[in-house]
C-alpha positions in Angstrom: -1.7 31.3 2.5 0.9 33.6 3.3 2.8 33.4 0.3 -0.3 34.3 -1.6 -0.8 37.5 0.3 2.3 38.7 0.9 5.9 38.8 -1.0 8.7 36.8 0.1 10.6 40.0 1.2 7.8 41.4 2.9 7.1 38.6 5.1 10.9 37.9 5.7 11.1 41.8 6.8 8.2 41.5 9.3 10.0 38.5 10.7 12.9 40.3 11.1 11.5 43.1 12.8 9.5 40.9 15.4 12.7 38.6 16.3 14.8 41.8 17.0 12.4 43.1 19.3 12.2 40.0 21.0 16.0 39.5 21.0 16.3 42.7 22.9 14.2 41.7 25.5 16.0 38.5 26.3 19.3 40.4 26.2 18.0 43.1 28.6 17.0 40.1 30.9 20.7 38.9 30.6 21.9 42.2 31.7 19.8 42.4 34.6 20.7 39.0 35.6 24.4 40.0 35.3 25.2 37.3 32.8 28.3 37.9 30.3 28.3 38.4 26.5 27.6 34.8 25.6 24.8 34.4 28.1 23.2 37.7 26.7 23.6 36.3 23.0 21.7 32.9 24.3 18.9 34.6 25.8 18.4 37.1 22.7 18.5 34.0 20.4 15.9 32.0 22.9 14.0 34.4 23.3 13.3 35.7 19.5 13.4 31.9 18.2 12.2 29.8 20.8 8.4 29.8 20.1 8.9 29.5 16.0 11.4 26.7 16.6 8.9 24.9 18.8 6.4 25.5 16.3 8.3 24.2 13.4 9.4 21.3 15.2 6.0 20.1 16.1 4.4 20.8 12.6 7.5 19.1 11.0 8.8 22.2 9.1 12.5 21.2 9.5 14.9 22.5 9.0 13.4 25.2 11.2 13.8 28.7 9.9 15.6 29.4 12.9 18.6 27.2 11.3 17.7 27.4 7.5 18.0 31.4 7.4 21.0 33.3 8.4 19.0 36.5 8.9 16.9 34.9 11.4 20.0 33.6 13.6 22.2 36.9 13.1 19.3 39.6 14.1 19.6 38.2 17.9 23.3 38.9 17.6 23.0 42.4 16.6 20.4 42.8 19.1 23.1 41.4 21.7 25.6 43.9 20.3 23.5 47.1 20.5 22.2 45.6 24.1 25.9 45.2 25.4 27.3 48.7 24.6 24.1 50.7 24.9 22.0 48.8 27.4 21.7 51.8 29.7 19.9 54.1 26.8 17.8 50.9 25.6 16.7 50.8 29.6 15.6 54.2 28.9 13.1 53.4 26.0 11.7 50.4 27.5 8.2 51.6 27.2 8.8 51.9 23.2 10.2 48.6 23.3 7.3 47.1 24.8 5.2 48.8 22.1 7.4 46.9 19.5 7.0 43.9 21.4 3.4 44.2 21.5 3.5 44.2 18.0 5.5 41.4 17.5 3.3 39.2 19.8 0.4 40.4 17.4 2.2 39.3 14.1 4.0 36.1 15.5 0.6 34.8 16.8 -1.3 35.3 13.8 1.5 34.1 11.2 2.3 31.1 13.6 -1.4 30.1 13.7 -1.5 30.2 9.7 1.7 28.3 9.3 0.2 25.4 11.4 -3.1 25.4 9.5 -0.8 25.1 6.4 1.1 22.1 7.6 -2.6 20.0 7.9 -3.3 20.9 11.9 -6.6 21.3 13.0 -7.7 25.1 14.0 -7.6 24.4 17.7 -4.2 23.3 17.4 -3.0 25.6 15.1 -4.2 28.6 17.5 -2.4 26.9 20.5 0.9 27.0 18.2 0.0 30.4 17.3 0.2 31.3 20.9 3.3 29.4 21.5 4.8 30.9 18.5 4.1 34.3 19.8 4.5 33.6 23.9 7.1 30.5 24.0 10.7 32.5 23.5 9.3 34.7 26.8 8.4 31.7 28.5 12.0 30.0 27.8 14.1 33.2 28.6 12.2 33.3 32.3 13.2 29.5 32.6 17.0 30.4 31.7 16.6 33.5 33.9 15.5 31.2 37.0 12.2 33.2 37.3 8.5 32.0 37.2 7.4 32.7 33.5 5.8 36.0 33.3 3.2 33.9 31.5 2.1 32.1 34.8 2.1 35.2 37.1 -0.9 36.7 38.5 1.0 40.2 38.8 1.9 40.4 35.2 -0.3 42.2 32.3 -2.2 39.9 30.1 0.3 38.6 27.5 -1.1 35.1 26.6 -4.9 36.3 26.2 -3.9 39.0 23.7 -2.2 36.2 21.7 -4.8 33.7 22.3 -7.4 36.5 20.9 -4.9 37.3 18.0 -4.6 33.6 17.1 -8.3 32.6 17.2 -9.2 35.6 15.0 -6.7 34.0 12.4 -8.5 30.5 12.7 -11.9 32.0 12.7 -10.9 33.9 9.2 -9.3 30.5 7.7 -12.2 28.5 8.9 -14.7 31.1 6.7 -12.1 30.9 4.2 -12.0 34.8 4.1 -8.4 35.0 4.9 -6.7 37.9 3.0 -4.4 40.7 3.8 -7.2 43.0 5.2 -8.7 40.0 7.8 -5.0 39.3 8.8 -4.3 42.9 9.5 -7.4 42.8 11.6 -6.2 39.9 13.5 -2.6 41.3 14.0 -4.1 44.8 15.3 -6.4 43.1 17.5 -3.6 41.2 19.4 -1.4 44.0 19.4 -4.0 46.5 20.8 -5.0 44.2 23.5 -1.6 44.0 24.6 -1.3 47.8 24.5 -4.6 47.9 26.6 -3.4 45.4 29.2 0.0 47.4 29.7 -2.0 50.5 29.9 -4.3 49.6 32.4 -2.7 46.5 33.8 -5.1 44.2 33.0 -4.7 40.7 34.6 -6.1 37.4 34.6 -8.0 36.4 38.1 -7.1 34.2 40.5 -8.5 31.2 42.1 -11.9 31.8 43.1 -12.5 32.7 46.9 -8.8 32.6 47.5 -7.6 32.7 51.3 -3.9 31.9 51.1 -1.6 33.7 53.4 1.3 33.4 51.2 3.0 36.7 50.8 2.4 38.4 47.5 5.6 39.0 44.9 6.0 42.6 43.8 5.5 43.6 40.6 
């Protein structure tokens, strides 16, 4: 489907932009955890590639794009070099990075859903893998950093929900056979905007009903 809607060069460029932004967030996490340069590179690669790698292995798209395309592998290394030398400056533009990260979320949740569908998965399974494509790398990043994944924490702005909405929209368009450049754009922008709004207004998922735990809350 994607091959029919976008040229390979456009697809590749969009993927590289998303990979680069996710890699920046992984490398910055490594700096905050005082990792060395090798640890930074590992965190950048895992954050950028983890979700797509998981998806490709599940659907049988082997070898995964992360290993068959040099650009996919090298872009996180470029991000690592930039953060290694310029991390104080990168930290100062964290707001802009968050915007690009939200754009990557919107893009990958949709393209992940479409690719899973192309490989014969049901629409429900495709949505799950679309969400995993967008958020899986961040979960692996947090686990390697010995933190509770942001995806699971109540005190973090919604991340999985915007990805889920964007992936679901893509699946609906596939189901009604109206998937085209415009509808893909609608799904991507919807996930992107929802993530931006969640960051702007600090939208969070509810915790357990009538919760009375006396445990201290972790700071945001």
